[in-house]
RODO-2510 file (C-alpha; in nm, 4 decimals, decimal comma):
residues 52
     n   res          X          Y          Z
     1     x     0,0000     0,0000     0,0000
     2     x     0,1989     0,2996    -0,1230
     3     x     0,0918     0,6513    -0,0324
     4     x    -0,0633     0,7745    -0,3566
     5     x    -0,0835     1,1587    -0,3555
     6     x    -0,3917     1,1583    -0,5798
     7     x    -0,5721     0,9358    -0,3296
     8     x    -0,4816     1,1693    -0,0431
     9     x    -0,6223     1,4670    -0,2299
    10     x    -0,9590     1,2961    -0,2566
    11     x    -0,9509     1,1971     0,1092
    12     x    -0,8865     1,5526     0,2271
    13     x    -1,1675     1,6785     0,0054
    14     x    -1,3967     1,4411     0,1934
    15     x    -1,2637     1,5648     0,5295
    16     x    -1,3239     1,9306     0,4401
    17     x    -1,6727     1,8463     0,3103
    18     x    -1,7514     1,6663     0,6367
    19     x    -1,6246     1,9650     0,8394
    20     x    -1,8329     2,2065     0,6301
    21     x    -2,1432     1,9886     0,6680
    22     x    -2,0913     1,9614     1,0447
    23     x    -2,0468     2,3393     1,0704
    24     x    -2,3618     2,4067     0,8692
    25     x    -2,5680     2,1615     1,0747
    26     x    -2,4368     2,3135     1,3978
    27     x    -2,5208     2,6647     1,2773
    28     x    -2,8697     2,5479     1,1804
    29     x    -2,9325     2,3854     1,5198
    30     x    -2,7926     2,6808     1,7166
    31     x    -2,9868     2,9287     1,5031
    32     x    -3,3078     2,7336     1,5557
    33     x    -3,2490     2,7178     1,9310
    34     x    -3,1791     3,0922     1,9403
    35     x    -3,4986     3,1714     1,7496
    36     x    -3,7026     2,9403     1,9742
    37     x    -3,5558     3,1137     2,2811
    38     x    -3,6443     3,4582     2,1419
    39     x    -4,0002     3,3399     2,0659
    40     x    -4,0383     3,2047     2,4201
    41     x    -3,9109     3,5340     2,5660
    42     x    -4,1557     3,7341     2,3551
    43     x    -4,4415     3,5067     2,4628
    44     x    -4,3426     3,5433     2,8306
    45     x    -4,3255     3,9227     2,7956
    46     x    -4,6711     3,9298     2,6347
    47     x    -4,8156     3,7178     2,9168
    48     x    -4,6511     3,9387     3,1772
    49     x    -4,7907     4,2542     3,0148
    50     x    -5,1405     4,1068     2,9883
    51     x    -5,1439     4,0289     3,3604
    52     x    -5,0409     4,3799     3,4650
***
């Protein structure tokens, strides 16, 4: 099994694609959690105002 440079190029392309996909999924999850938190805060504020 010799180290074929052309094979390594393809392998690193896969690694970078996996990193990019992981980053995008993380950003999507964190963005969704942030939006859900903002919605919950707005709902709590509206309830608090309606009780006053």
